N, CA, C and O of each residue as an XYZ file, in Angstrom:
872
protein
N     -31.613     23.711   -120.712
C     -31.797     24.871   -119.848
C     -33.022     24.648   -118.977
O     -34.117     24.416   -119.489
N     -32.847     24.715   -117.692
C     -33.945     24.463   -116.766
C     -34.790     25.716   -116.602
O     -34.298     26.742   -116.132
N     -36.050     25.639   -116.985
C     -36.943     26.780   -116.851
C     -38.279     26.303   -116.318
O     -38.627     25.130   -116.453
N     -39.024     27.208   -115.716
C     -40.404     26.887   -115.403
C     -41.211     28.164   -115.490
O     -40.688     29.267   -115.333
N     -42.505     27.987   -115.745
C     -43.386     29.134   -115.895
C     -44.369     29.129   -114.749
O     -44.642     28.090   -114.147
N     -44.894     30.296   -114.455
C     -45.775     30.377   -113.305
C     -46.815     31.460   -113.496
O     -46.521     32.541   -114.007
N     -48.049     31.153   -113.075
C     -49.120     32.137   -113.071
C     -49.862     32.010   -111.742
O     -51.021     31.596   -111.722
N     -49.209     32.362   -110.629
C     -49.791     32.159   -109.317
C     -50.871     33.178   -108.989
O     -50.962     34.237   -109.611
N     -51.681     32.837   -108.006
C     -52.661     33.791   -107.511
C     -51.957     34.763   -106.576
O     -50.887     34.456   -106.052
N     -52.544     35.921   -106.366
C     -51.939     36.934   -105.512
C     -53.010     37.399   -104.544
O     -53.895     38.174   -104.907
N     -52.924     36.923   -103.311
C     -53.945     37.231   -102.329
C     -53.314     37.949   -101.146
O     -52.226     37.595   -100.694
N     -54.004     38.949   -100.661
C     -53.484     39.721    -99.539
C     -53.820     39.045    -98.223
O     -54.846     38.376    -98.097
N     -52.927     39.230    -97.226
C     -53.269     38.848    -95.876
C     -52.589     39.812    -94.928
O     -51.552     40.390    -95.254
N     -53.162     39.980    -93.777
C     -52.707     40.999    -92.846
C     -51.385     40.623    -92.212
O     -51.149     39.459    -91.887
N     -50.516     41.622    -92.036
C     -49.255     41.411    -91.358
C     -49.031     42.583    -90.419
O     -49.325     43.728    -90.763
N     -48.510     42.298    -89.236
C     -48.285     43.348    -88.253
C     -47.204     44.309    -88.715
O     -46.297     43.910    -89.445
N     -47.283     45.547    -88.311
C     -46.326     46.560    -88.738
C     -44.930     46.315    -88.208
O     -43.979     46.926    -88.697
N     -44.772     45.442    -87.223
C     -43.464     45.174    -86.628
C     -42.696     44.095    -87.370
O     -41.607     43.715    -86.939
N     -43.235     43.590    -88.478
C     -42.617     42.469    -89.177
C     -41.174     42.738    -89.557
O     -40.291     41.951    -89.217
N     -40.915     43.847    -90.262
C     -39.560     44.135    -90.713
C     -38.613     44.292    -89.544
O     -37.489     43.793    -89.591
N     -39.042     44.976    -88.498
C     -38.195     45.159    -87.325
C     -37.836     43.827    -86.703
O     -36.692     43.615    -86.301
N     -38.806     42.925    -86.620
C     -38.555     41.617    -86.023
C     -37.534     40.835    -86.819
O     -36.675     40.167    -86.244
N     -37.617     40.911    -88.136
C     -36.690     40.161    -88.973
C     -35.264     40.654    -88.817
O     -34.325     39.862    -88.898
N     -35.088     41.948    -88.594
C     -33.735     42.484    -88.489
C     -33.028     41.985    -87.249
O     -31.802     42.063    -87.170
N     -33.763     41.476    -86.282
C     -33.140     41.052    -85.032
C     -32.901     39.557    -84.979
O     -32.432     39.047    -83.962
N     -33.218     38.827    -86.073
C     -33.130     37.379    -86.026
C     -32.056     36.824    -86.936
O     -32.072     35.643    -87.282
N     -31.101     37.696    -87.333
C     -29.918     37.353    -88.099
C     -29.864     36.013    -88.772
O     -30.293     35.882    -89.918
N     -29.338     34.993    -88.078
C     -29.054     33.701    -88.691
C     -30.311     32.947    -89.098
O     -30.229     31.998    -89.878
N     -31.480     33.348    -88.584
C     -32.721     32.664    -88.924
C     -33.322     33.165    -90.233
O     -34.286     32.586    -90.733
N     -32.767     34.221    -90.784
C     -33.298     34.805    -92.014
C     -32.750     34.068    -93.228
O     -31.545     33.836    -93.328
N     -33.637     33.700    -94.152
C     -33.230     33.024    -95.388
C     -33.203     34.036    -96.532
O     -34.239     34.606    -96.874
N     -32.028     34.265    -97.127
C     -31.928     35.227    -98.221
C     -32.495     34.668    -99.531
O     -32.261     33.512    -99.883
N     -33.227     35.496   -100.226
C     -33.716     35.192   -101.567
C     -33.312     36.359   -102.460
O     -33.574     37.518   -102.138
N     -32.676     36.046   -103.577
C     -32.222     37.094   -104.492
C     -32.912     36.927   -105.837
O     -32.797     35.881   -106.477
N     -33.624     37.951   -106.259
C     -34.361     37.929   -107.516
C     -33.725     38.915   -108.489
O     -33.492     40.076   -108.153
N     -33.447     38.434   -109.700
C     -32.837     39.275   -110.727
C     -33.761     39.376   -111.936
O     -34.296     38.371   -112.406
N     -33.942     40.583   -112.430
C     -34.685     40.770   -113.674
C     -33.781     40.401   -114.840
O     -32.617     40.799   -114.888
N     -34.324     39.641   -115.775
C     -33.572     39.325   -116.985
C     -33.660     40.485   -117.976
O     -32.645     40.964   -118.482
N     -34.883     40.926   -118.244
C     -35.113     41.951   -119.269
C     -34.565     43.307   -118.840
O     -34.967     43.859   -117.816
N     -33.657     43.822   -119.626
C     -33.074     45.150   -119.419
C     -32.419     45.317   -118.052
O     -32.353     46.418   -117.506
N     -31.937     44.205   -117.515
C     -31.108     44.261   -116.304
C     -29.925     43.315   -116.476
O     -28.811     43.757   -116.755
N     -30.163     42.021   -116.312
C     -29.090     41.078   -116.624
C     -28.753     41.125   -118.106
O     -27.586     41.085   -118.497
N     -29.781     41.210   -118.908
C     -29.596     41.217   -120.365
C     -30.272     42.447   -120.973
O     -31.436     42.714   -120.674
N     -29.569     43.198   -121.815
C     -30.151     44.403   -122.433
C     -31.095     44.043   -123.578
O     -30.787     44.285   -124.745
N     -32.228     43.472   -123.243
C     -33.123     42.899   -124.242
C     -33.683     43.933   -125.216
O     -33.798     43.659   -126.411
N     -34.030     45.115   -124.719
C     -34.560     46.144   -125.614
C     -33.502     46.581   -126.615
O     -33.784     46.725   -127.804
N     -32.304     46.788   -126.138
C     -31.189     47.175   -127.010
C     -30.957     46.115   -128.079
O     -30.753     46.442   -129.248
N     -30.985     44.853   -127.684
C     -30.746     43.772   -128.635
C     -31.882     43.647   -129.644
O     -31.648     43.363   -130.818
N     -33.113     43.860   -129.184
C     -34.262     43.716   -130.083
C     -34.287     44.798   -131.159
O     -34.893     44.613   -132.215
N     -33.638     45.912   -130.895
C     -33.613     47.013   -131.854
C     -32.530     46.845   -132.913
O     -32.420     47.647   -133.840
N     -31.728     45.784   -132.760
C     -30.648     45.535   -133.702
C     -30.760     44.128   -134.265
O     -31.191     43.203   -133.576
N     -30.376     43.978   -135.496
C     -30.419     42.664   -136.130
C     -29.031     42.035   -136.049
O     -28.140     42.336   -136.844
N     -28.876     41.155   -135.064
C     -27.592     40.492   -134.877
C     -27.581     39.190   -135.662
O     -28.558     38.441   -135.662
N     -26.473     38.933   -136.324
C     -26.345     37.656   -137.014
C     -25.298     36.803   -136.314
O     -24.716     37.224   -135.314
N     -25.063     35.637   -136.824
C     -24.129     34.714   -136.186
C     -22.666     35.075   -136.441
O     -21.768     34.504   -135.824
N     -22.429     36.017   -137.345
C     -21.060     36.403   -137.684
C     -20.756     37.763   -137.065
O     -20.771     38.789   -137.746
N     -20.484     37.752   -135.776
C     -20.230     38.987   -135.054
C     -18.834     39.516   -135.343
O     -17.895     38.758   -135.589
N     -18.725     40.831   -135.305
C     -17.419     41.456   -135.416
C     -16.626     41.197   -134.136
O     -17.192     40.816   -133.112
N     -15.320     41.405   -134.206
C     -14.456     41.139   -133.060
C     -14.881     41.946   -131.835
O     -14.911     41.420   -130.723
N     -15.208     43.210   -132.037
C     -15.626     44.067   -130.923
C     -16.956     43.610   -130.336
O     -17.167     43.685   -129.125
N     -17.855     43.135   -131.203
C     -19.152     42.644   -130.740
C     -18.980     41.370   -129.923
O     -19.625     41.195   -128.889
N     -18.119     40.494   -130.385
C     -17.846     39.265   -129.643
C     -17.280     39.578   -128.267
O     -17.639     38.938   -127.279
N     -16.398     40.559   -128.209
C     -15.789     40.938   -126.934
C     -16.833     41.499   -125.972
O     -16.797     41.206   -124.777
N     -17.758     42.300   -126.487
C     -18.811     42.881   -125.647
C     -19.734     41.806   -125.097
O     -20.064     41.814   -123.911
N     -20.153     40.875   -125.959
C     -21.012     39.783   -125.510
C     -20.287     38.884   -124.515
O     -20.884     38.422   -123.542
N     -19.006     38.636   -124.755
C     -18.234     37.778   -123.854
C     -18.135     38.402   -122.465
O     -18.228     37.703   -121.457
N     -17.948     39.714   -122.418
C     -17.868     40.401   -121.129
C     -19.202     40.347   -120.404
O     -19.252     40.081   -119.203
N     -20.282     40.600   -121.132
C     -21.613     40.530   -120.526
C     -21.895     39.118   -120.034
O     -22.389     38.931   -118.922
N     -21.584     38.133   -120.851
C     -21.792     36.730   -120.499
C     -21.071     36.389   -119.201
O     -21.625     35.724   -118.325
N     -19.847     36.845   -119.090
C     -19.047     36.588   -117.897
C     -19.649     37.250   -116.663
O     -19.664     36.658   -115.583
N     -20.144     38.477   -116.820
C     -20.707     39.196   -115.675
C     -22.039     38.601   -115.229
O     -22.332     38.576   -114.034
N     -22.852     38.121   -116.177
C     -24.105     37.454   -115.803
C     -23.799     36.199   -114.998
O     -24.381     35.972   -113.938
N     -22.889     35.395   -115.508
C     -22.502     34.176   -114.800
C     -21.943     34.504   -113.423
O     -22.280     33.848   -112.438
N     -21.104     35.500   -113.359
C     -20.435     35.861   -112.105
C     -21.426     36.305   -111.036
O     -21.346     35.858   -109.892
N     -22.365     37.187   -111.402
C     -23.286     37.700   -110.398
C     -24.255     36.619   -109.918
O     -24.615     36.592   -108.742
N     -24.680     35.725   -110.820
C     -25.614     34.671   -110.416
C     -24.935     33.625   -109.539
O     -25.539     33.137   -108.584
N     -23.701     33.278   -109.846
C     -22.976     32.322   -109.008
C     -22.692     32.931   -107.642
O     -22.842     32.267   -106.616
N     -22.282     34.195   -107.633
C     -22.025     34.874   -106.364
C     -23.301     34.935   -105.530
O     -23.267     34.692   -104.323
N     -24.417     35.257   -106.163
C     -25.692     35.326   -105.450
C     -26.110     33.962   -104.915
O     -26.669     33.870   -103.822
N     -25.844     32.900   -105.678
C     -26.248     31.550   -105.258
C     -25.477     31.086   -104.029
O     -25.925     30.181   -103.325
N     -24.334     31.688   -103.766
C     -23.578     31.363   -102.553
C     -24.215     31.998   -101.320
O     -23.943     31.599   -100.188
N     -25.058     32.983   -101.559
C     -25.662     33.732   -100.460
C     -27.088     33.310   -100.159
O     -27.569     33.490    -99.041
N     -27.767     32.748   -101.152
C     -29.151     32.371   -100.941
C     -29.770     31.771   -102.184
O     -29.078     31.431   -103.143
N     -31.084     31.646   -102.150
C     -31.835     31.096   -103.272
C     -31.980     32.179   -104.339
O     -32.299     33.324   -104.021
N     -31.746     31.823   -105.605
C     -31.726     32.805   -106.689
C     -32.832     32.516   -107.704
O     -33.043     31.371   -108.103
N     -33.527     33.568   -108.110
C     -34.540     33.468   -109.159
C     -34.259     34.532   -110.214
O     -33.958     35.682   -109.892
N     -34.364     34.130   -111.473
C     -34.219     35.058   -112.594
C     -35.579     35.163   -113.273
O     -36.114     34.162   -113.750
N     -36.140     36.366   -113.318
C     -37.463     36.566   -113.904
C     -37.333     37.074   -115.334
O     -36.768     38.140   -115.580
N     -37.862     36.300   -116.264
C     -37.813     36.660   -117.683
C     -39.223     36.923   -118.187
O     -40.111     36.086   -118.030
N     -39.424     38.080   -118.790
C     -40.746     38.467   -119.256
C     -41.102     37.861   -120.605
O     -42.195     38.088   -121.122
N     -40.187     37.095   -121.173
C     -40.435     36.393   -122.432
C     -40.632     34.908   -122.163
O     -40.474     34.453   -121.030
N     -40.975     34.155   -123.201
C     -41.136     32.718   -123.011
C     -39.779     32.021   -123.008
O     -38.758     32.620   -123.348
N     -39.784     30.770   -122.626
C     -38.534     30.020   -122.480
C     -37.774     29.905   -123.792
O     -36.545     29.978   -123.809
N     -38.501     29.724   -124.891
C     -37.839     29.567   -126.188
C     -37.043     30.810   -126.567
O     -35.966     30.706   -127.156
N     -37.566     31.978   -126.233
C     -36.892     33.235   -126.572
C     -35.571     33.380   -125.840
O     -34.552     33.709   -126.447
N     -35.589     33.136   -124.543
C     -34.354     33.295   -123.774
C     -33.348     32.200   -124.122
O     -32.143     32.448   -124.130
N     -33.828     31.000   -124.407
C     -32.921     29.920   -124.790
C     -32.226     30.244   -126.103
O     -31.025     30.016   -126.245
N     -32.975     30.773   -127.063
C     -32.397     31.128   -128.354
C     -31.344     32.221   -128.199
O     -30.267     32.142   -128.789
N     -31.660     33.235   -127.404
C     -30.729     34.340   -127.205
C     -29.451     33.870   -126.513
O     -28.345     34.230   -126.917
N     -29.617     33.063   -125.469
C     -28.449     32.584   -124.725
C     -27.570     31.674   -125.578
O     -26.346     31.797   -125.564
N     -28.186     30.775   -126.311
C     -27.409     29.871   -127.162
C     -26.639     30.640   -128.229
O     -25.550     30.232   -128.634
N     -27.204     31.743   -128.679
C     -26.592     32.514   -129.753
C     -25.462     33.413   -129.269
O     -24.429     33.535   -129.927
N     -25.668     34.045   -128.104
C     -24.721     35.070   -127.672
C     -24.092     34.846   -126.296
O     -23.048     35.427   -126.002
N     -24.704     34.017   -125.451
C     -24.279     33.913   -124.053
C     -24.043     32.455   -123.660
O     -24.820     31.901   -122.883
N     -23.000     31.828   -124.173
C     -22.765     30.407   -123.915
C     -22.505     30.069   -122.449
O     -22.917     29.008   -121.981
N     -21.832     30.947   -121.726
C     -21.566     30.680   -120.308
C     -22.865     30.721   -119.504
O     -23.064     29.924   -118.587
N     -23.737     31.652   -119.854
C     -25.033     31.741   -119.189
C     -25.883     30.520   -119.515
O     -26.584     30.000   -118.648
N     -25.823     30.064   -120.759
C     -26.528     28.846   -121.155
C     -26.076     27.665   -120.313
O     -26.901     26.904   -119.807
N     -24.780     27.513   -120.165
C     -24.229     26.405   -119.375
C     -24.643     26.514   -117.917
O     -24.920     25.505   -117.269
N     -24.684     27.736   -117.401
C     -25.069     27.934   -116.005
C     -26.515     27.529   -115.772
O     -26.817     26.825   -114.808
N     -27.415     27.970   -116.652
C     -28.827     27.625   -116.499
C     -29.070     26.126   -116.692
O     -30.045     25.582   -116.173
N     -28.187     25.465   -117.434
C     -28.348     24.034   -117.711
C     -27.623     23.148   -116.708
O     -27.821     21.933   -116.695
N     -26.794     23.740   -115.878
C     -25.950     22.981   -114.961
C     -26.753     22.328   -113.838
O     -27.493     23.003   -113.122
N     -26.604     21.015   -113.688
C     -27.262     20.312   -112.591
C     -26.734     20.784   -111.247
O     -27.448     20.766   -110.244
N     -25.489     21.204   -111.237
C     -24.860     21.677   -110.007
C     -25.572     22.902   -109.441
O     -25.634     23.086   -108.226
N     -26.110     23.740   -110.331
C     -26.702     25.001   -109.888
C     -28.227     25.020   -109.949
O     -28.844     25.995   -109.519
N     -28.841     23.970   -110.472
C     -30.295     23.989   -110.654
C     -31.070     24.085   -109.348
O     -32.205     24.563   -109.342
N     -30.484     23.641   -108.248
C     -31.196     23.709   -106.973
C     -31.127     25.099   -106.351
O     -31.884     25.403   -105.429
N     -30.224     25.947   -106.849
C     -30.044     27.278   -106.264
C     -30.393     28.413   -107.225
O     -30.732     29.511   -106.785
N     -30.315     28.160   -108.526
C     -30.593     29.206   -109.515
C     -31.779     28.774   -110.370
O     -31.698     27.783   -111.095
N     -32.878     29.516   -110.286
C     -34.117     29.141   -110.969
C     -34.504     30.215   -111.981
O     -34.553     31.402   -111.658
N     -34.773     29.786   -113.189
C     -35.196     30.689   -114.256
C     -36.708     30.599   -114.416
O     -37.245     29.529   -114.702
N     -37.388     31.716   -114.232
C     -38.841     31.766   -114.365
C     -39.197     32.566   -115.612
O     -38.856     33.744   -115.722
N     -39.878     31.924   -116.543
C     -40.276     32.581   -117.792
C     -41.792     32.749   -117.840
O     -42.531     31.969   -117.241
N     -42.237     33.754   -118.544
C     -43.668     34.010   -118.665
C     -44.320     32.973   -119.572
O     -43.798     32.655   -120.640
N     -45.456     32.452   -119.142
C     -46.183     31.471   -119.945
C     -46.943     32.151   -121.076
O     -47.092     31.595   -122.164
N     -47.420     33.360   -120.804
C     -48.168     34.140   -121.791
C     -47.708     35.593   -121.672
O     -46.769     35.896   -120.936
N     -48.367     36.475   -122.390
C     -48.055     37.899   -122.256
C     -48.260     38.323   -120.808
O     -49.271     37.984   -120.192
N     -47.302     39.062   -120.270
C     -47.388     39.411   -118.856
C     -48.457     40.475   -118.619
O     -48.771     41.273   -119.502
N     -49.000     40.465   -117.420
C     -49.983     41.452   -116.988
C     -49.298     42.433   -116.039
O     -48.170     42.182   -115.613
N     -49.956     43.548   -115.697
C     -49.349     44.505   -114.766
C     -49.019     43.906   -113.397
O     -48.146     44.410   -112.691
N     -49.719     42.829   -113.024
C     -49.489     42.225   -111.708
C     -48.544     41.024   -111.754
O     -48.298     40.391   -110.727
N     -48.017     40.709   -112.930
C     -47.218     39.491   -113.084
C     -46.034     39.446   -112.135
O     -45.810     38.426   -111.484
N     -45.276     40.520   -112.042
C     -44.075     40.522   -111.208
C     -44.426     40.323   -109.734
O     -43.768     39.558   -109.028
N     -45.465     41.017   -109.280
C     -45.887     40.866   -107.890
C     -46.402     39.456   -107.621
O     -46.156     38.900   -106.551
N     -47.107     38.882   -108.575
C     -47.609     37.517   -108.417
C     -46.463     36.525   -108.273
O     -46.517     35.624   -107.436
N     -45.433     36.691   -109.082
C     -44.293     35.785   -109.014
C     -43.578     35.927   -107.681
O     -43.250     34.925   -107.047
N     -43.332     37.157   -107.249
C     -42.656     37.386   -105.971
C     -43.476     36.810   -104.826
O     -42.932     36.173   -103.923
N     -44.772     37.033   -104.864
C     -45.661     36.492   -103.827
C     -45.617     34.970   -103.809
O     -45.574     34.357   -102.742
N     -45.627     34.366   -104.989
C     -45.587     32.905   -105.091
C     -44.284     32.346   -104.537
O     -44.288     31.328   -103.845
N     -43.172     33.004   -104.835
C     -41.880     32.554   -104.318
C     -41.896     32.559   -102.793
O     -41.416     31.621   -102.157
N     -42.443     33.611   -102.218
C     -42.463     33.745   -100.757
C     -43.360     32.721   -100.077
O     -43.031     32.219    -99.003
N     -44.487     32.412   -100.697
C     -45.512     31.630   -100.013
C     -45.604     30.170   -100.438
O     -46.211     29.363    -99.734
N     -45.007     29.814   -101.590
C     -45.172     28.453   -102.095
C     -43.883     27.650   -102.177
O     -43.928     26.432   -102.352
N     -42.748     28.301   -102.054
C     -41.492     27.558   -102.123
C     -41.276     26.811   -100.813
O     -41.240     27.437    -99.754
N     -41.131     25.485   -100.858
C     -40.989     24.689    -99.631
C     -39.837     25.145    -98.744
O     -39.926     25.069    -97.519
N     -38.769     25.612    -99.352
C     -37.591     26.051    -98.600
C     -37.899     27.274    -97.741
O     -37.242     27.505    -96.726
N     -38.898     28.055    -98.151
C     -39.174     29.320    -97.476
C     -40.405     29.298    -96.588
O     -40.663     30.260    -95.864
N     -41.165     28.218    -96.632
C     -42.387     28.141    -95.834
C     -42.051     28.262    -94.351
O     -41.154     27.584    -93.850
N     -42.777     29.127    -93.659
C     -42.588     29.358    -92.222
C     -41.185     29.854    -91.881
O     -40.678     29.605    -90.787
N     -40.565     30.556    -92.826
C     -39.221     31.092    -92.605
C     -39.256     32.616    -92.566
O     -40.198     33.246    -93.046
N     -38.214     33.187    -91.988
C     -38.019     34.634    -92.057
C     -37.283     34.936    -93.361
O     -36.153     34.489    -93.556
N     -37.911     35.677    -94.232
C     -37.371     35.894    -95.574
C     -36.728     37.271    -95.695
O     -37.322     38.287    -95.333
N     -35.514     37.282    -96.206
C     -34.886     38.525    -96.633
C     -34.841     38.475    -98.152
O     -34.146     37.635    -98.726
N     -35.569     39.358    -98.801
C     -35.660     39.310   -100.256
C     -34.988     40.521   -100.885
O     -35.346     41.667   -100.610
N     -34.007     40.240   -101.735
C     -33.322     41.288   -102.489
C     -33.769     41.200   -103.941
O     -33.602     40.165   -104.586
N     -34.330     42.273   -104.447
C     -34.762     42.319   -105.839
C     -33.871     43.288   -106.601
O     -33.751     44.459   -106.239
N     -33.253     42.788   -107.655
C     -32.386     43.602   -108.513
C     -33.057     43.733   -109.871
O     -33.194     42.747   -110.595
N     -33.471     44.931   -110.216
C     -34.180     45.081   -111.477
C     -34.556     46.513   -111.783
O     -33.788     47.443   -111.537
N     -35.764     46.677   -112.327
C     -36.232     47.980   -112.770
C     -37.303     48.499   -111.810
O     -37.562     47.898   -110.766
N     -37.920     49.621   -112.178
C     -38.950     50.223   -111.326
C     -40.072     49.242   -111.005
O     -40.560     49.194   -109.876
N     -40.479     48.461   -112.007
C     -41.593     47.543   -111.799
C     -41.247     46.468   -110.779
O     -42.121     46.020   -110.037
N     -40.000     46.052   -110.730
C     -39.592     45.051   -109.750
C     -39.546     45.656   -108.345
O     -39.913     45.011   -107.363
N     -39.094     46.893   -108.272
C     -39.073     47.595   -106.984
C     -40.484     47.741   -106.432
O     -40.744     47.367   -105.288
N     -41.394     48.280   -107.231
C     -42.761     48.507   -106.764
C     -43.460     47.195   -106.431
O     -44.264     47.141   -105.501
N     -43.163     46.146   -107.179
C     -43.788     44.844   -106.923
C     -43.323     44.268   -105.597
O     -44.131     43.748   -104.827
N     -42.024     44.356   -105.322
C     -41.509     43.856   -104.047
C     -42.117     44.617   -102.879
O     -42.560     44.007   -101.906
N     -42.143     45.931   -102.965
C     -42.672     46.732   -101.863
C     -44.165     46.490   -101.664
O     -44.665     46.576   -100.542
N     -44.876     46.190   -102.742
C     -46.298     45.864   -102.619
C     -46.484     44.534   -101.893
O     -47.304     44.429   -100.981
N     -45.723     43.523   -102.298
C     -45.832     42.211   -101.651
C     -45.404     42.294   -100.192
O     -45.970     41.607    -99.342
N     -44.419     43.121    -99.895
C     -43.911     43.254    -98.528
C     -44.954     43.818    -97.566
O     -44.797     43.717    -96.349
N     -46.015     44.411    -98.106
C     -47.098     44.900    -97.253
C     -47.892     43.748    -96.654
O     -48.521     43.895    -95.606
N     -47.857     42.597    -97.327
C     -48.710     41.483    -96.941
C     -47.949     40.233    -96.508
O     -48.505     39.379    -95.818
N     -46.695     40.120    -96.901
C     -45.901     38.935    -96.578
C     -44.747     39.346    -95.671
O     -44.002     40.266    -96.009
N     -44.583     38.687    -94.530
C     -43.474     39.028    -93.632
C     -42.128     38.832    -94.320
O     -41.805     37.722    -94.741
N     -41.358     39.875    -94.435
C     -40.049     39.792    -95.077
C     -39.239     41.034    -94.745
O     -39.767     42.026    -94.243
N     -37.948     40.960    -95.034
C     -37.073     42.120    -94.984
C     -36.750     42.475    -96.432
O     -35.917     41.811    -97.049
N     -37.389     43.508    -96.994
C     -37.215     43.819    -98.420
C     -35.992     44.690    -98.689
O     -35.690     45.622    -97.944
N     -35.300     44.360    -99.776
C     -34.154     45.152   -100.211
C     -34.220     45.305   -101.725
O     -34.490     44.345   -102.448
N     -33.973     46.514   -102.189
C     -34.081     46.810   -103.618
C     -32.757     47.347   -104.147
O     -32.142     48.225   -103.542
N     -32.332     46.807   -105.281
C     -31.220     47.375   -106.043
C     -31.774     47.640   -107.439
O     -31.970     46.716   -108.227
N     -32.022     48.901   -107.729
C     -32.706     49.272   -108.975
C     -31.731     49.909   -109.961
O     -30.884     50.724   -109.596
N     -31.878     49.512   -111.205
C     -31.057     50.099   -112.262
C     -31.604     51.463   -112.658
O     -32.812     51.628   -112.829
N     -30.719     52.435   -112.802
C     -31.131     53.771   -113.234
C     -31.138     53.891   -114.757
O     -31.572     54.906   -115.300
N     -30.657     52.852   -115.446
C     -30.630     52.843   -116.907
C     -31.793     52.004   -117.428
O     -31.843     50.793   -117.210
N     -32.711     52.646   -118.106
C     -33.925     51.963   -118.541
C     -33.658     50.947   -119.643
O     -34.224     49.854   -119.636
N     -32.802     51.302   -120.585
C     -32.501     50.421   -121.715
C     -30.987     50.399   -121.939
O     -30.489     51.034   -122.869
N     -30.265     49.680   -121.101
C     -28.801     49.685   -121.189
C     -28.285     49.009   -122.454
O     -28.941     48.139   -123.026
N     -27.113     49.423   -122.871
C     -26.414     48.742   -123.956
C     -25.717     47.511   -123.384
O     -25.765     47.278   -122.176
N     -25.082     46.738   -124.226
C     -24.356     45.556   -123.756
C     -23.262     45.965   -122.778
O     -23.123     45.369   -121.709
N     -22.497     46.970   -123.139
C     -21.402     47.436   -122.287
C     -21.918     48.023   -120.983
O     -21.347     47.769   -119.922
N     -22.984     48.801   -121.047
C     -23.552     49.394   -119.837
C     -24.081     48.326   -118.888
O     -23.896     48.425   -117.675
N     -24.733     47.312   -119.430
C     -25.251     46.229   -118.595
C     -24.115     45.482   -117.914
O     -24.200     45.180   -116.723
N     -23.060     45.182   -118.650
C     -21.917     44.464   -118.082
C     -21.255     45.269   -116.976
O     -20.892     44.721   -115.935
N     -21.098     46.564   -117.197
C     -20.477     47.436   -116.193
C     -21.325     47.515   -114.932
O     -20.797     47.465   -113.821
N     -22.640     47.639   -115.102
C     -23.540     47.702   -113.962
C     -23.503     46.408   -113.154
O     -23.439     46.447   -111.926
N     -23.543     45.265   -113.833
C     -23.532     43.981   -113.140
C     -22.240     43.794   -112.357
O     -22.257     43.261   -111.248
N     -21.136     44.225   -112.921
C     -19.859     44.126   -112.216
C     -19.900     44.927   -110.920
O     -19.432     44.454   -109.884
N     -20.454     46.132   -110.971
C     -20.544     46.985   -109.783
C     -21.437     46.363   -108.718
O     -21.116     46.403   -107.530
N     -22.559     45.790   -109.144
C     -23.485     45.186   -108.186
C     -22.879     43.946   -107.550
O     -23.026     43.731   -106.346
N     -22.202     43.133   -108.342
C     -21.566     41.927   -107.806
C     -20.594     42.273   -106.691
O     -20.521     41.573   -105.681
N     -19.855     43.348   -106.875
C     -18.834     43.732   -105.905
C     -19.416     44.203   -104.579
O     -18.726     44.178   -103.560
N     -20.677     44.631   -104.577
C     -21.284     45.103   -103.323
C     -22.456     44.235   -102.874
O     -23.168     44.589   -101.934
N     -22.658     43.100   -103.541
C     -23.816     42.258   -103.242
C     -23.782     41.722   -101.816
O     -24.811     41.696   -101.139
N     -22.623     41.298   -101.359
C     -22.526     40.740   -100.010
C     -22.847     41.790    -98.951
O     -23.400     41.469    -97.898
N     -22.499     43.044    -99.233
C     -22.812     44.128    -98.300
C     -24.323     44.291    -98.177
O     -24.849     44.475    -97.080
N     -25.013     44.222    -99.307
C     -26.469     44.343    -99.302
C     -27.117     43.183    -98.551
O     -28.070     43.382    -97.798
N     -26.602     41.980    -98.757
C     -27.157     40.802    -98.085
C     -26.946     40.887    -96.580
O     -27.843     40.543    -95.809
N     -25.786     41.333    -96.159
C     -25.456     41.365    -94.733
C     -26.021     42.571    -94.004
O     -25.993     42.623    -92.774
N     -26.532     43.539    -94.747
C     -27.139     44.710    -94.115
C     -28.368     44.267    -93.328
O     -29.175     43.482    -93.828
N     -28.514     44.758    -92.114
C     -29.551     44.235    -91.220
C     -30.891     44.955    -91.321
O     -31.829     44.612    -90.601
N     -30.993     45.942    -92.197
C     -32.249     46.659    -92.360
C     -32.647     46.680    -93.836
O     -31.882     46.257    -94.702
N     -33.833     47.169    -94.103
C     -34.293     47.250    -95.486
C     -33.429     48.235    -96.275
O     -32.827     49.147    -95.709
N     -33.381     48.031    -97.587
C     -32.578     48.870    -98.471
C     -33.401     49.288    -99.684
O     -34.292     48.561   -100.122
N     -33.097     50.450   -100.213
C     -33.731     50.915   -101.436
C     -32.681     51.699   -102.214
O     -32.562     52.915   -102.065
N     -31.916     50.986   -103.050
C     -30.777     51.572   -103.746
C     -31.048     51.720   -105.233
O     -31.800     50.943   -105.821
N     -30.432     52.718   -105.826
C     -30.489     52.907   -107.274
C     -29.071     53.006   -107.796
O     -28.263     53.780   -107.281
N     -28.766     52.210   -108.834
C     -27.411     52.184   -109.389
C     -27.448     52.581   -110.860
O     -26.406     52.621   -111.515
């Protein structure tokens, strides 16, 4: 499973108020970046942590995990066709690898696939996260990724309140067209997460092709 950890600096710099307007008029020059939260968005981590799952799942449990696994794979592959994809995990690499190997084999294969490693990047926390961790990661993606340097960035963040606020904070200082798809379920179950991901996948292209900023809650 390809993972990397990051603890970038987060420094402000001035940007003109016309930045977002300018980006909306440059269509084909805009590079889409799609960021997905792993914790309690792609994967219902809080729900899972509150239950002791063993390797001998019941038939209904296997079906629920299989559906979630399929929806995670589906949304990430669909997103990778539209732009550069990052998955932000608030746990260390060993934790997510263990969970995926145990319950999400399709997701494990996707993260390990050489075919997708150039488009789908898993970012795990090196240590306990700080209140600024999400904003630091988003800022680092915008300013340090070679593919995005000197580019017009359209950034779509799919996650929780903290991901929304972090994107909007970074957008004050980094030229971009920000778009938010926020989950209204704080701690979804396996079934709820799978259903939500299916809905987002079906409208993801609409969000990417929208020419102005977005702030959606699902």
